[in-house]
GUVEX-34216 format. One record per residue: residue in three letters; chain; z negated, y negated, x of N, C-alpha, C in turn. Coordinates in steps of 0.02 Angstrom, whole numbers, plus 50000, padded with zeros to 5 digits. Layout:
BEGIN
ALA,A,Z,Y,X,Z,Y,X,Z,Y,X
...
//
This chain:
BEGIN
MET,A,42643,43091,53016,42582,43046,52996,42609,42973,52973
PRO,A,42657,42946,53013,42677,42877,52996,42706,42880,52922
ALA,A,42735,42934,52904,42769,42934,52834,42718,42931,52780
LEU,A,42664,42960,52802,42616,42968,52746,42581,42898,52738
ALA,A,42579,42870,52796,42548,42798,52792,42594,42749,52758
VAL,A,42659,42758,52768,42703,42705,52728,42703,42726,52653
GLN,A,42698,42795,52640,42691,42807,52556,42621,42780,52539
VAL,A,42573,42788,52571,42508,42753,52548,42507,42680,52533
ILE,A,42536,42646,52590,42548,42569,52582,42599,42548,52537
THR,A,42647,42585,52526,42705,42564,52468,42667,42585,52397
GLY,A,42620,42644,52395,42594,42661,52338,42548,42602,52320
LEU,A,42512,42573,52362,42452,42524,52346,42498,42461,52326
TRP,A,42554,42443,52361,42589,42383,52347,42615,42389,52274
LEU,A,42642,42452,52252,42670,42457,52179,42617,42454,52136
ALA,A,42555,42480,52159,42498,42470,52104,42488,42392,52094
TRP,A,42482,42361,52156,42466,42292,52150,42521,42247,52108
LEU,A,42589,42271,52111,42633,42243,52070,42623,42254,51997
LYS,A,42596,42318,51984,42587,42340,51910,42524,42303,51884
LEU,A,42472,42296,51928,42403,42265,51898,42381,42226,51966
PRO,A,42399,42161,51971,42377,42130,52028,42299,42097,52033
SER,A,42264,42144,52024,42189,42136,52030,42154,42194,52045
LEU,A,42128,42194,52102,42085,42256,52127,42033,42270,52077
THR,A,41999,42219,52047,41946,42230,52000,41969,42262,51942
LEU,A,42037,42243,51913,42058,42284,51860,42065,42361,51868
TRP,A,42090,42367,51923,42103,42440,51948,42049,42485,51927
PHE,A,41990,42465,51927,41930,42497,51924,41884,42487,51865
SER,A,41915,42448,51813,41881,42424,51762,41919,42452,51695
ALA,A,41881,42458,51644,41913,42472,51576,41965,42417,51553
GLN,A,41955,42359,51575,42005,42301,51554,42072,42309,51568
GLY,A,42077,42355,51623,42150,42353,51654,42192,42400,51605
GLY,A,42156,42435,51566,42199,42472,51516,42224,42535,51546
PRO,A,42284,42562,51506,42310,42625,51529,42341,42625,51607
VAL,A,42363,42577,51622,42388,42564,51694,42335,42571,51740
ALA,A,42281,42544,51733,42224,42555,51776,42186,42623,51775
GLN,A,42197,42656,51718,42177,42734,51724,42225,42766,51760
LEU,A,42294,42757,51756,42343,42795,51800,42335,42778,51877
ILE,A,42319,42716,51886,42309,42697,51960,42239,42733,51977
GLN,A,42185,42733,51941,42127,42775,51964,42144,42844,51974
LEU,A,42180,42878,51929,42203,42948,51939,42242,42959,52004
LYS,A,42291,42917,52018,42326,42922,52083,42282,42914,52140
LEU,A,42237,42871,52141,42185,42862,52195,42154,42928,52199
ALA,A,42121,42945,52151,42080,43009,52149,42118,43066,52181
LEU,A,42188,43082,52152,42226,43127,52178,42242,43118,52265
LEU,A,42244,43057,52282,42254,43042,52345,42194,43062,52391
ALA,A,42137,43048,52365,42075,43061,52399,42061,43142,52400
LEU,A,42083,43175,52347,42075,43250,52346,42124,43273,52396
THR,A,42178,43244,52402,42231,43274,52449,42209,43266,52519
ALA,A,42181,43207,52533,42154,43193,52599,42102,43242,52616
LEU,A,42053,43251,52566,41997,43304,52582,42023,43367,52594
VAL,A,42072,43392,52555,42097,43460,52567,42135,43464,52633
ALA,A,42171,43418,52654,42211,43417,52719,42158,43406,52777
ALA,A,42118,43370,52768,42061,43369,52827,42024,43425,52833
HIS,A,42007,43467,52775,41976,43531,52779,42017,43579,52823
ALA,A,42075,43579,52794,42124,43626,52823,42129,43607,52902
ARG,A,42141,43543,52919,42155,43528,52983,42096,43539,53033
PHE,A,42036,43522,53006,41975,43530,53056,41939,43593,53047
ARG,A,41950,43629,52983,41905,43694,52981,41949,43754,52977
VAL,A,42009,43755,52946,42044,43811,52934,42097,43819,52993
ILE,A,42136,43775,53018,42180,43787,53067,42154,43809,53135
PRO,A,42098,43771,53161,42072,43791,53223,42048,43866,53229
ARG,A,42035,43892,53173,42009,43960,53168,42060,44007,53139
LEU,A,42126,43987,53129,42171,44028,53088,42184,44088,53123
SER,A,42177,44143,53090,42193,44211,53110,42213,44257,53050
PRO,A,42236,44310,53059,42253,44350,53004,42194,44351,52947
ALA,A,42136,44348,52964,42085,44359,52916,42075,44291,52873
THR,A,42094,44232,52907,42087,44172,52874,42145,44145,52842
LEU,A,42203,44188,52851,42262,44164,52817,42262,44159,52748
PRO,A,42233,44195,52704,42228,44182,52634,42197,44116,52616
LEU,A,42145,44101,52656,42109,44031,52650,42158,43978,52653
MET,A,42201,43980,52707,42256,43929,52728,42310,43933,52657
GLY,A,42316,43987,52635,42359,43984,52575,42336,43953,52517
TRP,A,42276,43958,52516,42229,43920,52462,42241,43847,52471
HIS,A,42239,43832,52527,42239,43751,52545,42317,43732,52535
ILE,A,42363,43772,52541,42436,43749,52531,42445,43756,52459
LEU,A,42416,43797,52420,42422,43798,52345,42390,43734,52314
ALA,A,42328,43711,52342,42302,43661,52321,42337,43593,52331
VAL,A,42364,43594,52395,42402,43529,52408,42464,43522,52363
THR,A,42505,43589,52349,42563,43582,52313,42546,43561,52239
LEU,A,42486,43585,52211,42467,43575,52146,42453,43496,52141
LEU,A,42416,43473,52184,42403,43398,52188,42456,43355,52193
SER,A,42513,43382,52224,42581,43345,52234,42611,43348,52166
VAL,A,42613,43403,52128,42640,43400,52074,42615,43348,52024
LEU,A,42540,43354,52019,42505,43309,51974,42525,43237,52002
PHE,A,42537,43220,52063,42559,43147,52078,42617,43141,52058
VAL,A,42675,43184,52043,42732,43164,52015,42726,43156,51934
VAL,A,42677,43199,51906,42672,43191,51834,42637,43129,51816
VAL,A,42596,43098,51863,42553,43037,51849,42604,42977,51866
GLY,A,42639,42988,51920,42690,42936,51934,42741,42927,51878
LEU,A,42756,42978,51850,42808,42974,51792,42782,42944,51728
SER,A,42714,42953,51727,42679,42928,51667,42679,42852,51668
PHE,A,42696,42817,51730,42698,42746,51734,42762,42726,51699
ARG,A,42818,42766,51697,42880,42750,51665,42883,42777,51588
VAL,A,42858,42838,51575,42867,42869,51510,42810,42844,51464
ARG,A,42750,42832,51493,42689,42811,51456,42672,42865,51393
TRP,A,42661,42931,51430,42647,42986,51376,42572,42963,51350
GLY,A,42571,42969,51288,42503,42958,51248,42470,42899,51253
VAL,A,42510,42840,51276,42486,42779,51277,42523,42732,51233
//
């Protein structure tokens, strides 16, 4: 858990370095960088929701019958992680911007 906290804090710090205004993060005036920051924050929220659901709903009731549901959670977190990488790379590559 501490590693996740460090990643979130450094991610917010890097976003601040790219766009040093919280209001610009959530406005159209921030441009493409703001859109990427919004997308990263949305991915973070989705990852947290999936992880929390797995932690509090799936894992306590884990059995052979609920194992496929856990597999779907693993797949969802994996796909979200890949999207994190793609969006992060977009800061450097500027695809379509």
